[in-house]
Legacy VTK file of the C-alpha trace (Angstrom):
# vtk DataFile Version 3.0
C-alpha trace
ASCII
DATASET POLYDATA
POINTS 397 float
0.075 0.212 -0.001
1.100 3.281 -0.605
2.554 5.674 1.951
-0.254 8.394 2.039
1.628 10.405 4.853
2.322 13.865 3.860
5.707 14.827 2.131
6.463 17.791 4.279
8.979 20.329 1.683
11.286 22.803 2.950
12.800 25.421 0.469
15.493 27.266 0.512
15.178 30.087 -1.904
12.881 33.086 -2.191
13.868 34.652 -5.580
12.936 33.799 -9.076
13.714 29.804 -8.771
12.143 30.001 -5.252
8.660 31.171 -6.895
8.931 28.681 -9.405
9.237 25.902 -7.052
6.559 26.733 -4.651
4.210 27.379 -7.326
5.229 23.819 -8.941
4.983 21.913 -5.027
1.492 24.192 -4.620
0.159 22.405 -7.878
1.761 19.127 -8.614
-0.820 17.336 -6.108
-4.095 18.733 -7.760
-3.315 17.469 -11.265
-1.555 14.338 -10.683
-1.847 11.262 -8.620
0.920 11.147 -5.893
1.921 8.874 -3.976
2.346 11.451 -1.304
1.384 15.183 -0.393
3.532 17.319 -0.606
2.910 20.317 1.910
4.756 23.668 1.904
6.099 23.456 5.902
8.987 25.915 5.592
10.416 28.857 3.357
14.147 29.695 4.574
15.431 32.885 3.272
18.266 35.614 4.082
15.882 38.531 5.125
12.942 37.885 7.725
11.240 40.544 6.514
11.543 39.566 2.592
10.990 35.793 4.004
7.836 36.474 6.285
6.197 38.399 2.950
7.128 35.557 0.663
5.840 33.008 3.007
2.582 34.232 2.831
2.305 35.230 -0.828
3.608 31.594 -2.017
1.694 29.614 0.908
3.978 28.452 3.104
3.153 27.416 6.146
6.034 28.813 8.450
9.383 31.085 7.526
13.111 31.197 8.653
16.562 32.885 8.555
18.759 29.749 8.616
18.699 27.070 6.358
19.737 24.845 9.437
16.715 25.340 11.031
15.095 22.890 8.180
17.767 20.496 7.960
17.617 19.988 11.941
13.997 19.943 12.319
12.182 16.135 12.493
8.613 17.124 10.654
10.821 18.024 7.162
11.485 15.171 5.055
12.739 17.458 1.820
15.053 20.287 1.494
14.212 21.775 -2.253
17.706 23.880 -2.517
17.165 27.261 -4.894
20.006 29.260 -3.630
23.282 30.410 -5.352
25.387 27.773 -6.195
28.202 28.793 -3.916
26.121 27.097 -1.082
24.485 23.993 -3.315
27.339 21.514 -1.358
26.763 22.577 2.444
23.274 22.636 2.335
22.806 19.580 0.531
25.440 17.450 2.420
23.942 18.612 5.702
20.444 17.377 4.562
21.433 13.780 2.874
23.479 13.605 6.387
20.109 14.567 8.470
18.291 12.058 6.279
16.360 14.504 3.827
15.259 13.841 0.614
17.351 16.662 -1.445
16.166 18.323 -4.578
19.090 20.308 -5.544
18.432 22.961 -8.595
21.459 23.364 -11.427
24.291 23.592 -11.572
24.671 21.313 -8.963
27.939 22.883 -7.137
30.461 25.139 -8.183
33.374 23.029 -8.481
33.544 19.390 -9.729
35.112 18.503 -6.440
31.795 19.949 -4.369
29.913 17.608 -6.883
31.847 14.752 -6.626
31.254 14.998 -3.137
27.597 15.766 -3.342
27.285 12.747 -5.542
28.906 10.280 -3.294
26.748 11.606 -0.638
23.797 10.908 -2.429
25.091 7.217 -3.189
25.846 6.629 0.598
22.261 8.015 1.413
20.283 6.363 -1.304
21.401 2.788 0.536
18.847 4.113 3.536
16.677 4.810 1.013
17.334 9.277 0.763
16.738 10.132 -2.359
18.263 13.057 -4.104
17.736 14.648 -7.926
19.412 17.341 -9.442
16.498 20.309 -10.961
17.502 20.458 -14.881
13.692 21.307 -15.750
13.818 21.772 -19.268
13.999 17.533 -19.421
10.485 17.928 -18.448
9.169 19.593 -21.711
7.093 17.629 -22.923
8.424 18.566 -26.397
11.637 17.300 -25.446
10.560 14.189 -23.478
9.122 12.986 -27.260
12.220 13.621 -28.510
14.310 11.429 -26.576
11.676 9.024 -27.152
11.930 9.253 -30.721
15.857 8.970 -30.256
15.407 5.994 -27.966
13.236 4.073 -30.582
15.777 4.526 -33.030
13.896 6.736 -35.343
16.767 9.044 -35.757
19.474 6.213 -36.801
22.869 6.804 -35.579
23.573 9.928 -34.213
25.659 12.406 -36.106
25.292 16.026 -35.136
23.975 18.081 -32.131
23.903 21.445 -32.401
22.679 23.199 -29.198
22.537 27.020 -28.357
20.641 28.760 -25.357
20.153 32.287 -25.836
19.404 35.476 -23.969
19.756 39.190 -23.701
18.980 40.310 -20.610
22.638 41.734 -19.758
23.154 43.051 -23.628
22.800 46.621 -21.813
26.186 47.339 -20.734
23.719 49.772 -17.706
22.246 46.275 -16.372
23.589 46.007 -12.616
25.466 43.580 -11.127
23.879 40.431 -9.272
25.142 37.311 -8.440
25.028 35.489 -11.052
27.793 38.096 -12.326
29.984 36.868 -9.480
32.209 33.835 -9.654
32.701 33.413 -5.897
29.244 32.919 -5.950
27.769 31.988 -9.383
30.654 29.354 -10.241
30.480 30.726 -13.830
28.463 33.108 -16.210
26.221 31.733 -19.217
28.356 28.615 -19.222
27.036 27.507 -16.206
23.596 29.334 -15.628
22.086 28.614 -18.991
24.912 26.416 -21.037
25.095 23.747 -18.236
21.063 23.156 -19.393
21.687 22.735 -23.310
25.012 19.975 -22.245
22.595 17.995 -19.953
19.583 18.410 -22.519
22.060 16.788 -25.314
23.701 14.195 -22.881
20.124 13.017 -21.599
18.567 12.910 -25.022
21.648 11.146 -27.216
22.236 8.659 -24.471
25.914 9.887 -25.179
28.187 11.443 -23.004
30.433 14.351 -23.604
34.046 13.187 -24.017
36.240 16.278 -24.894
35.631 19.703 -26.013
37.551 22.613 -27.725
35.835 25.863 -26.007
36.176 29.795 -25.805
34.921 32.085 -22.641
33.817 35.628 -23.552
33.240 38.439 -20.825
31.994 41.629 -23.269
31.117 44.168 -20.436
33.486 44.206 -17.181
32.160 46.071 -14.771
29.270 46.876 -14.319
26.476 49.183 -11.996
25.665 48.148 -8.408
21.792 47.553 -8.120
19.370 49.635 -5.984
16.391 46.755 -6.657
16.020 43.358 -7.551
13.794 42.286 -10.568
13.718 39.187 -12.976
17.183 37.620 -13.435
18.870 41.485 -12.819
17.383 43.713 -11.298
17.263 47.662 -11.256
20.699 49.531 -11.360
21.927 52.459 -9.466
22.966 54.851 -11.123
25.024 56.646 -8.088
26.939 54.054 -6.973
30.231 52.864 -7.838
30.752 50.030 -10.873
31.973 46.800 -9.818
33.693 43.706 -11.793
31.983 41.141 -13.519
33.930 38.123 -13.131
32.101 35.456 -14.778
31.396 34.915 -18.989
29.223 36.875 -21.026
29.087 34.281 -23.699
30.959 30.476 -24.189
30.864 29.078 -27.640
32.717 24.774 -27.824
32.477 22.262 -30.117
32.196 18.481 -28.404
32.790 15.124 -29.832
30.509 12.625 -28.518
30.743 8.938 -27.034
28.961 7.676 -29.871
31.355 9.679 -32.215
28.743 12.513 -33.188
29.902 15.974 -33.125
28.783 18.769 -31.035
28.663 22.115 -31.635
27.506 24.628 -28.302
26.758 28.123 -27.912
25.478 29.834 -24.889
24.931 33.634 -24.231
22.974 36.017 -21.983
23.680 39.085 -24.633
22.125 37.671 -28.036
19.923 41.195 -28.210
15.934 40.344 -28.852
16.341 36.669 -28.023
14.265 36.539 -24.632
15.200 32.468 -23.774
15.948 30.830 -27.455
16.987 27.378 -25.787
17.392 25.265 -28.776
18.761 22.093 -30.068
18.859 20.028 -33.064
19.837 16.666 -33.694
20.615 14.599 -36.916
21.187 10.896 -37.526
21.668 8.748 -40.194
17.600 8.207 -40.874
15.916 11.633 -39.682
16.560 14.860 -37.266
14.407 16.481 -34.039
14.646 19.923 -34.012
13.302 22.255 -30.872
12.998 25.764 -29.677
11.189 26.459 -26.060
10.033 30.018 -27.562
7.517 27.582 -28.591
7.793 24.915 -26.370
4.835 23.110 -27.328
6.325 21.807 -31.046
8.716 19.328 -31.576
9.778 19.510 -35.073
10.742 15.559 -36.518
12.131 14.329 -39.980
11.496 11.097 -40.996
14.437 10.321 -43.667
13.258 7.009 -44.381
10.188 8.124 -46.271
9.225 6.591 -49.966
8.453 10.180 -51.553
11.629 12.406 -51.494
9.610 14.888 -53.372
7.271 14.970 -50.063
9.824 15.043 -47.752
10.476 18.208 -45.213
10.209 18.603 -41.312
7.086 18.097 -39.473
5.833 19.967 -37.091
4.388 18.229 -34.251
2.048 20.427 -31.736
2.846 18.108 -28.463
-0.064 18.324 -26.617
-2.061 15.109 -27.159
-2.715 13.113 -24.217
-0.018 10.347 -25.519
2.486 12.692 -25.296
4.694 13.045 -22.045
2.939 14.908 -19.300
-0.077 16.025 -21.156
-2.727 13.837 -20.347
-2.784 15.798 -16.640
-4.005 18.761 -17.806
-5.816 20.440 -20.675
-7.803 19.559 -23.803
-5.270 18.676 -27.379
-3.984 21.897 -28.855
-4.216 24.320 -25.356
-0.706 24.629 -24.760
1.466 24.311 -21.522
4.209 26.924 -20.646
7.403 27.286 -18.466
6.147 26.424 -15.344
4.646 23.474 -15.777
8.258 21.767 -16.332
9.064 22.766 -12.796
5.483 20.865 -11.567
6.374 17.878 -13.603
9.760 17.923 -12.317
7.785 17.413 -8.994
5.829 14.746 -9.682
8.677 12.801 -11.059
10.375 13.711 -7.738
7.683 12.981 -5.660
6.729 9.474 -7.709
10.735 8.004 -7.054
10.182 9.037 -2.978
6.960 6.644 -3.503
8.548 4.120 -4.768
11.922 4.338 -3.582
13.666 4.378 -6.832
16.371 6.392 -8.083
14.959 9.741 -9.568
16.718 10.859 -12.868
18.804 13.371 -12.996
20.084 12.061 -10.088
23.613 13.782 -8.264
26.052 11.416 -10.441
23.979 12.809 -13.732
24.820 16.262 -12.544
28.043 15.671 -11.671
28.691 14.330 -15.281
27.309 17.799 -16.592
30.199 19.457 -14.278
32.943 18.089 -15.288
31.876 18.866 -18.994
31.728 22.487 -16.882
35.045 22.241 -15.842
36.882 20.743 -19.096
35.123 24.029 -21.406
36.687 26.464 -18.716
40.207 24.508 -18.936
39.851 24.644 -22.773
39.174 28.147 -22.990
41.814 29.205 -20.411
44.190 26.870 -22.827
43.178 29.156 -25.797
40.511 26.399 -26.972
42.941 23.375 -26.749
40.970 20.075 -27.234
40.198 18.916 -23.617
39.307 15.322 -22.423
36.059 15.515 -19.896
37.430 13.902 -16.727
35.028 10.588 -15.694
35.159 8.775 -12.579
37.429 6.048 -12.481
36.631 2.267 -11.050
LINES 1 398
397 0 1 2 3 4 5 6 7 8 9 10 11 12 13 14 15 16 17 18 19 20 21 22 23 24 25 26 27 28 29 30 31 32 33 34 35 36 37 38 39 40 41 42 43 44 45 46 47 48 49 50 51 52 53 54 55 56 57 58 59 60 61 62 63 64 65 66 67 68 69 70 71 72 73 74 75 76 77 78 79 80 81 82 83 84 85 86 87 88 89 90 91 92 93 94 95 96 97 98 99 100 101 102 103 104 105 106 107 108 109 110 111 112 113 114 115 116 117 118 119 120 121 122 123 124 125 126 127 128 129 130 131 132 133 134 135 136 137 138 139 140 141 142 143 144 145 146 147 148 149 150 151 152 153 154 155 156 157 158 159 160 161 162 163 164 165 166 167 168 169 170 171 172 173 174 175 176 177 178 179 180 181 182 183 184 185 186 187 188 189 190 191 192 193 194 195 196 197 198 199 200 201 202 203 204 205 206 207 208 209 210 211 212 213 214 215 216 217 218 219 220 221 222 223 224 225 226 227 228 229 230 231 232 233 234 235 236 237 238 239 240 241 242 243 244 245 246 247 248 249 250 251 252 253 254 255 256 257 258 259 260 261 262 263 264 265 266 267 268 269 270 271 272 273 274 275 276 277 278 279 280 281 282 283 284 285 286 287 288 289 290 291 292 293 294 295 296 297 298 299 300 301 302 303 304 305 306 307 308 309 310 311 312 313 314 315 316 317 318 319 320 321 322 323 324 325 326 327 328 329 330 331 332 333 334 335 336 337 338 339 340 341 342 343 344 345 346 347 348 349 350 351 352 353 354 355 356 357 358 359 360 361 362 363 364 365 366 367 368 369 370 371 372 373 374 375 376 377 378 379 380 381 382 383 384 385 386 387 388 389 390 391 392 393 394 395 396
């Protein structure tokens, strides 16, 4: 019989990701049948006033300004980490040691060493039924999940090319202010880890192959920016009278890659592609077919079947991924009524709670997130060595 006891969640972080995760925890049990009912038990932030207000607005029962409160409480089952990368390892390691299930936002950590420690702790905790997952939420896009199904079914044949780019423009204005995302000590990297990590995970997950080597370059176009007067969106509002501070991360990255199956990969990520709001794109070409996806049209998948018998009628097919048979879709709206960004996080919570209920390993686990972290490190090493082809370090037995 399924365990129907509540699953009490503590969320660490009150900003953009905190809001997205809060909405998902509230919504998941309303649209999906879950083995346990999530309860929004505790919200943790830095400022007492802000955290108290956010707890009320986002639907949390209690609030705190110390994440250790959440870890130490016997009535908390899940720790959900939505903080800057420099705090992920400390919080996750403490939570796993305390027997809490852990959901941690991406990238997993700010270094391979931290990610290794987290993956090892997660592996040890799993032996006692304590589970962990990393929040690569784009995996939960129905169109991408359908693309993965097509590839796994062999519709594309052997994979030859992977092209992935993630383009945003919220830092295009040199007057856009500093934030923690522009501080290497807190964020680990810039466009590389913030959005490029999504492309790396998506590419490896879709193809079922690993990136084995990279040749990369990183670029910072604006080396200093004004201090922030107020937070808003991903950035904020600049203080025109404050002194400027240094930008210590990359604004843009590009690299070529070799996949374990022999495919050639080309990756680009930037937060300075003027006019591109959230163009998260991937195209995969195989010997007998192709798929193409752009998150700005997230309910659509382009599919080319090269096995057709009529060359004159060949071309990419536009699939509107809103039918009940498509991944996740049956629990939502009638055919043709599309989903949005927030649904990815709901699907993420559904998969996580389902895994907890079944006692099975959720995906991506910390070991999969560590694989992404190793690629990020190889990209940085290659860029530092002026694009030298750099092997991706892999765990040895």
